[in-house]
C-alpha positions in Angstrom: -17.9 -12.7 7.1 -20.2 -11.1 9.5 -20.8 -13.0 12.7 -24.6 -13.6 12.4 -24.8 -15.6 15.7 -23.2 -12.6 17.4 -25.7 -10.2 15.8 -28.6 -12.4 16.6 -27.6 -12.6 20.3 -27.3 -8.9 20.6 -30.6 -8.3 18.9 -32.3 -10.7 21.2 -30.6 -9.4 24.3 -31.0 -5.7 23.5 -34.4 -6.1 21.8 -35.7 -4.7 18.6 -39.0 -4.2 20.4 -39.6 -3.3 24.0 -41.7 -6.4 24.6 -39.0 -8.8 23.2 -37.4 -9.6 26.5 -40.8 -10.1 28.2 -41.9 -12.5 25.4 -38.7 -14.5 25.7 -39.2 -14.7 29.5 -42.8 -15.8 28.8 -41.6 -18.6 26.5 -39.1 -19.8 29.2 -41.6 -19.7 32.0 -41.3 -16.2 33.5 -38.8 -15.1 36.1 -39.2 -18.2 38.3 -39.0 -20.4 35.2 -35.8 -18.7 34.2 -34.3 -19.2 37.6 -35.3 -22.9 37.4 -33.8 -23.0 34.0 -30.5 -21.6 35.2 -30.4 -24.1 38.0 -31.2 -27.0 35.6 -28.5 -25.9 33.2 -26.0 -25.5 36.0 -26.8 -29.1 37.0 -26.2 -30.3 33.5 -23.0 -28.3 33.0 -21.7 -29.5 36.4 -22.2 -33.1 35.4 -24.4 -33.8 38.4 -26.8 -35.9 36.4 -28.4 -38.9 38.0 -30.6 -40.2 35.2 -33.4 -37.9 36.2 -34.3 -34.6 34.4 -33.7 -31.4 36.2 -36.7 -30.0 38.1 -37.3 -27.4 35.4 -37.4 -30.1 32.7 -39.9 -32.2 34.6 -42.3 -29.2 34.6 -42.9 -29.7 30.9 -43.7 -26.9 28.4 -40.9 -24.8 26.8 -38.5 -25.5 29.7 -39.0 -29.2 29.4 -38.6 -29.1 25.7 -35.4 -27.1 25.9 -33.8 -29.1 28.8 -34.9 -32.4 27.4 -33.1 -31.8 24.1 -29.9 -30.1 25.3 -28.4 -32.8 27.4 -25.4 -33.5 25.1 -24.9 -30.0 23.7 -22.7 -28.0 26.1 -22.4 -25.1 23.7 -26.2 -24.6 23.5 -26.5 -25.2 27.2 -24.0 -22.4 27.9 -25.7 -20.2 25.4 -29.2 -20.7 26.9 -27.8 -20.0 30.3 -26.3 -16.8 29.0 -29.6 -15.8 27.4 -31.5 -16.6 30.7 -28.9 -14.5 32.6 -29.4 -11.6 30.2 -33.1 -11.7 30.6 -32.7 -11.7 34.4 -30.3 -8.7 34.1 -27.0 -10.5 34.6 -25.9 -11.4 31.0 -23.9 -8.4 30.1 -20.5 -10.1 30.0 -21.5 -13.2 28.1 -19.0 -14.3 25.4 -19.6 -13.3 21.8 -22.0 -15.6 20.2 -23.1 -17.3 23.4 -26.4 -15.5 23.7 -27.0 -16.0 20.0 -26.5 -19.7 20.4 -29.0 -19.7 23.3 -31.5 -17.6 21.4 -31.2 -20.0 18.4 -31.8 -23.0 20.8 -34.8 -21.2 22.3 -36.3 -20.6 18.9 -35.5 -24.1 17.8 -37.2 -25.6 20.9 -40.3 -23.3 20.3 -40.4 -24.5 16.6 -40.1 -28.1 17.7 -42.9 -27.8 20.3 -45.2 -25.9 17.9 -44.8 -28.4 15.1 -45.5 -31.3 17.5 -48.6 -29.6 18.9 -49.8 -28.9 15.4 -49.5 -32.5 14.4 -46.4 -32.0 12.2 -43.7 -33.6 14.4 -40.1 -33.3 13.2 -38.3 -36.4 12.2 -35.3 -35.5 14.4 -34.4 -32.9 17.0 -33.8 -29.4 15.6 -30.3 -28.8 14.5 -29.8 -25.9 16.9 -30.3 -28.3 19.8 -27.6 -30.7 18.5 -23.9 -30.2 19.0 -22.4 -29.4 15.6 -19.9 -32.1 14.6 -18.0 -30.4 11.8 -17.5 -27.1 10.1 -20.4 -27.7 7.7 -22.9 -28.1 10.6 -21.5 -25.0 12.3 -21.9 -23.1 9.1 -25.5 -24.3 8.7 -26.3 -22.8 12.1 -24.6 -19.6 11.1 -26.7 -19.5 7.9 -29.9 -20.0 10.0 -28.9 -17.1 12.2 -28.4 -14.9 9.1 -31.9 -15.7 7.8 -33.4 -15.0 11.3 -31.5 -11.7 11.7 -32.7 -10.5 8.3 -36.2 -11.6 9.1 -36.2 -9.7 12.4 -34.9 -6.5 10.7 -37.5 -6.9 7.9 -40.3 -7.4 10.5 -39.2 -4.2 12.2 -40.1 -2.3 9.0 -43.6 -3.7 8.9 -45.3 -0.4 9.7 -43.2 1.5 7.2 -40.4 2.6 9.5 -37.7 1.3 11.8 -36.9 2.8 15.2 -33.5 4.5 14.8 -33.1 4.6 18.6 -33.4 0.8 18.7 -30.9 0.5 15.9 -28.4 2.8 17.7 -28.8 0.8 20.9 -28.2 -2.5 19.1 -25.1 -1.0 17.4 -23.9 0.2 20.8 -24.3 -3.2 22.3 -22.6 -4.9 19.4 -19.7 -2.5 19.8 -19.4 -3.4 23.5 -19.0 -7.0 22.4 -16.3 -6.3 19.8 -18.4 -5.5 16.8 -16.4 -5.7 13.6 -16.6 -3.1 10.9 -18.2 -5.8 8.6 -20.9 -6.6 11.1 -21.8 -3.0 11.6 -21.9 -2.4 7.9 -24.2 -5.4 7.4 -26.6 -4.4 10.1 -26.8 -0.8 9.0 -27.3 -1.8 5.3 -30.1 -4.2 6.2 -31.9 -1.6 8.2 -31.8 0.8 5.3 -33.1 -1.6 2.7 -36.7 -1.6 1.7 -38.7 -4.4 3.3 -38.9 -7.6 1.2 -41.0 -10.4 2.5 -40.5 -12.5 -0.7 -36.8 -12.6 -0.1 -37.2 -13.7 3.5 -39.6 -16.5 2.4 -37.2 -17.6 -0.4 -34.3 -17.8 2.0 -36.3 -20.1 4.2 -37.5 -22.3 1.3 -39.4 -25.4 2.4 -37.5 -25.7 5.7 -40.5 -25.9 8.1 -38.2 -25.8 11.2 -36.5 -22.6 10.1 -39.9 -21.2 9.0 -41.3 -21.6 12.5 -38.1 -20.1 14.0 -38.4 -17.1 11.7 -42.0 -16.5 12.6 -41.2 -16.6 16.3 -38.2 -14.3 15.9 -40.3 -11.8 14.0 -42.7 -11.7 17.0 -39.7 -10.7 19.1 -38.8 -7.8 16.8 -42.1 -5.9 16.8 -44.7 -4.8 19.3 -47.6 -6.0 17.2 -49.7 -3.0 18.1 -50.6 -1.7 14.6 -52.7 -3.1 11.9 -49.7 -3.0 9.5 -47.7 -5.2 11.8 -50.6 -7.7 12.2 -51.1 -7.8 8.4 -47.4 -8.4 8.0 -47.3 -11.3 10.3 -50.4 -12.9 8.7 -48.7 -12.5 5.3 -45.4 -13.8 6.7 -47.1 -17.0 8.0 -48.7 -17.5 4.6 -45.5 -17.0 2.7 -43.7 -19.4 5.1 -46.3 -22.1 4.7 -47.2 -22.1 8.4 -50.8 -23.0 9.3 -52.7 -21.3 12.1 -52.2 -24.2 14.5 -48.4 -23.6 14.4 -48.6 -19.8 14.6 -51.2 -19.9 17.4 -49.0 -22.0 19.5 -46.0 -19.8 18.9 -48.0 -16.7 19.8 -49.5 -18.2 22.9 -46.0 -19.3 24.1 -44.6 -15.9 23.6 -47.7 -14.3 25.2 -48.7 -12.1 22.2 -51.9 -11.7 20.4 -51.9 -11.1 16.6 
């Protein structure tokens, strides 16, 4: 089975779009926010908790959402630290899957925040912000990563083509991390398929949490500088059942106009 968390992490670290890293940094508070985030995560990982939230969490926003939800999830904490390190230029040696876990945690926090702001609060914390307790829960996260990976690749085809240079860079990065033949075959096969928005929407179903994560991930996969890309995102939102209050918040947090 392809390691979808590994593939997701590489796509987010390497970027399917040049603006992807900048948008993730924007969501996590820019460079100073990322540095605060690393400090706060280090405090959590080191066990130096005094009952008060780390400074970055106290600032609210995406950082507060992330740090406030991750207290008991060391896997996601480590992954988010790896993601922040990668965005700051120091994440090249992160363990396989670590950045993917951090990316999934970031997307989940963004979904959580967006749904709250839109008046559709989730009944419980997003699953990517909770420590999986068994193999079934771990597989659920892997399934989520698969849907998001496919959605990012599909979005990259929105203007009728996919940048082969970006594909080659991602393949190269995956190979650095120990890409399996199955993972490479999956990724290449997906990039060669015709775009299919209906399949993406069907794989999400009525899972509003995953729908918001897919929309956010799609914004990381393209530049949004053509009418075809803008039309794709509007259609994607409709197919996923996301109203404009949810998508507007996601877009503002990532610093992109659709």
